[in-house]
Residue frames relative to the residue before (quaternion, step in Angstrom):
aa qw qx qy qz dx dy dz
M 1.0000 0.0000 0.0000 0.0000 0.00 0.00 0.00
K 0.4834 -0.6774 0.4727 0.2899 3.52 -1.01 0.80
G 0.7923 0.3251 -0.2450 0.4545 3.51 -1.03 0.87
I 0.6171 0.4984 -0.3422 0.5037 3.61 1.25 -0.17
P 0.4005 -0.7330 0.4876 0.2538 3.59 -0.65 1.08
T 0.4341 -0.6883 0.5192 0.2611 3.58 -1.05 0.79
D 0.6723 0.4445 -0.2925 0.5147 3.57 1.18 -0.52
P 0.3829 -0.7559 0.4714 0.2445 3.61 -0.42 1.13
L 0.6577 0.5152 -0.3161 0.4495 3.62 1.11 -0.49
A 0.4701 0.7155 -0.4197 0.3014 3.61 1.29 -0.23
T 0.6673 0.5118 -0.3040 0.4476 3.58 1.12 -0.57
L 0.5916 0.5958 -0.3654 0.4018 3.58 1.21 -0.22
S 0.4853 -0.6204 0.5267 0.3196 3.58 -1.15 0.66
A 0.6781 -0.4712 0.3719 0.4241 3.54 -1.33 0.25
R 0.6591 0.5071 -0.3068 0.4630 3.60 0.91 -0.84
E 0.6474 0.5121 -0.3189 0.4658 3.57 0.99 -0.87
R 0.6352 0.5205 -0.3338 0.4627 3.57 1.05 -0.71
E 0.6128 0.5391 -0.3331 0.4720 3.59 1.09 -0.71
V 0.6668 0.4947 -0.2914 0.4751 3.54 0.90 -0.98
L 0.6511 0.5171 -0.3072 0.4629 3.58 0.93 -0.90
A 0.6424 0.5309 -0.3311 0.4426 3.61 0.94 -0.81
W 0.6800 0.4570 -0.2886 0.4954 3.59 0.98 -0.83
L 0.6073 0.5492 -0.3446 0.4591 3.59 1.07 -0.75
A 0.6639 0.5024 -0.2950 0.4688 3.56 1.01 -0.88
E 0.6384 0.4948 -0.3323 0.4871 3.63 1.19 -0.34
G 0.5872 -0.6208 0.3501 0.3838 3.57 1.28 0.11
K 0.4368 0.7003 -0.4641 0.3215 3.60 1.22 0.27
R 0.4280 -0.6747 0.5469 0.2498 3.54 -1.20 0.68
D 0.6991 -0.4764 0.3214 0.4254 3.56 -1.24 0.43
A 0.6551 0.5199 -0.3220 0.4437 3.62 0.87 -0.86
E 0.6622 0.5032 -0.2991 0.4678 3.56 1.00 -0.84
I 0.6440 0.5130 -0.3117 0.4743 3.60 0.98 -0.88
A 0.6327 0.5454 -0.3256 0.4430 3.56 0.97 -0.88
K 0.6621 0.4995 -0.2997 0.4714 3.57 0.93 -0.91
I 0.6484 0.5264 -0.3149 0.4508 3.61 0.93 -0.92
L 0.7733 0.3733 -0.1805 0.4797 3.57 0.83 -1.02
G 0.4062 -0.7494 0.4382 0.2852 3.60 1.30 -0.20
I 0.5759 0.5319 -0.3993 0.4754 3.54 1.05 0.86
S 0.6582 -0.5388 0.3351 0.4052 3.59 -1.19 0.28
E 0.6135 -0.5474 0.4380 0.3635 3.52 -1.29 0.47
R 0.6224 0.5499 -0.3244 0.4528 3.57 1.06 -0.72
T 0.6311 0.5141 -0.3239 0.4822 3.58 1.09 -0.78
I 0.6410 0.5120 -0.3348 0.4635 3.58 0.97 -0.77
H 0.6189 0.5511 -0.3243 0.4562 3.57 1.05 -0.82
K 0.6829 0.4815 -0.2846 0.4699 3.55 0.92 -0.95
H 0.6168 0.5244 -0.3432 0.4762 3.59 1.06 -0.72
A 0.6484 0.5157 -0.3234 0.4572 3.58 0.95 -0.85
Q 0.6203 0.5321 -0.3379 0.4668 3.63 0.99 -0.76
H 0.6716 0.4884 -0.3017 0.4683 3.58 0.92 -0.90
I 0.6142 0.5478 -0.3291 0.4629 3.59 1.04 -0.81
F 0.6668 0.4959 -0.3032 0.4664 3.62 0.84 -0.92
T 0.6659 0.4877 -0.3113 0.4711 3.56 0.90 -0.84
K 0.6966 0.4716 -0.2956 0.4527 3.63 0.80 -0.87
L 0.7239 0.4108 -0.2426 0.4983 3.57 1.03 -0.71
E 0.3624 -0.7600 0.4666 0.2709 3.56 1.32 -0.08
V 0.4916 0.6009 -0.4667 0.4236 3.56 0.87 1.07
E 0.4001 -0.7393 0.5023 0.2026 3.52 -1.26 0.41
T 0.7909 0.2828 -0.1373 0.5251 3.57 1.17 -0.43
R 0.6308 -0.5155 0.4286 0.3908 3.54 -1.29 0.35
T 0.6304 0.5429 -0.3372 0.4406 3.57 1.02 -0.77
A 0.6594 0.4921 -0.3145 0.4735 3.60 0.89 -0.89
A 0.6594 0.4942 -0.3248 0.4642 3.61 0.90 -0.75
A 0.6431 0.5251 -0.3149 0.4599 3.54 1.02 -0.86
R 0.6175 0.5428 -0.3464 0.4518 3.63 1.00 -0.73
L 0.6511 0.5049 -0.3085 0.4754 3.57 1.01 -0.82
A 0.6414 0.5319 -0.3133 0.4556 3.54 1.00 -0.87
H 0.6775 0.4852 -0.2894 0.4710 3.57 0.91 -0.95
A 0.6439 0.5208 -0.3263 0.4557 3.62 1.01 -0.80
A 0.6964 0.4420 -0.2681 0.4979 3.59 1.14 -0.63
G 0.4951 -0.6795 0.4189 0.3429 3.60 1.25 -0.07
L 0.3707 0.7407 -0.4787 0.2911 3.58 1.22 0.41
T 0.0400 0.7790 -0.6223 0.0660 3.53 -0.90 1.05
P 0.6591 -0.5079 0.3582 0.4234 3.61 -1.16 0.36
E 0.6621 0.5049 -0.3039 0.4630 3.59 1.13 -0.59
S 0.7823 0.2296 -0.1178 0.5669 3.62 1.21 -0.45
P 0.0986 0.8547 -0.5073 0.0495 3.68 0.72 0.94
R 0.6860 0.4584 -0.3126 0.4707 3.64 1.13 -0.25
């Protein structure tokens, strides 16, 4: 279909991609919050938005998409 991105991560904001990259590394919300210097609640909200945008229900499913796309904390964009 025209207009639908082929990259499932294309709908994510830059910050959501950063959060997803750390999530895919197995980090917990508190750890990601400390790394990025933002609140744990903000990380939780980003994770909720990521799950919605990627149409997944679990961290594991989101992490699988991140790994398949080659997303790492060093290359979140």
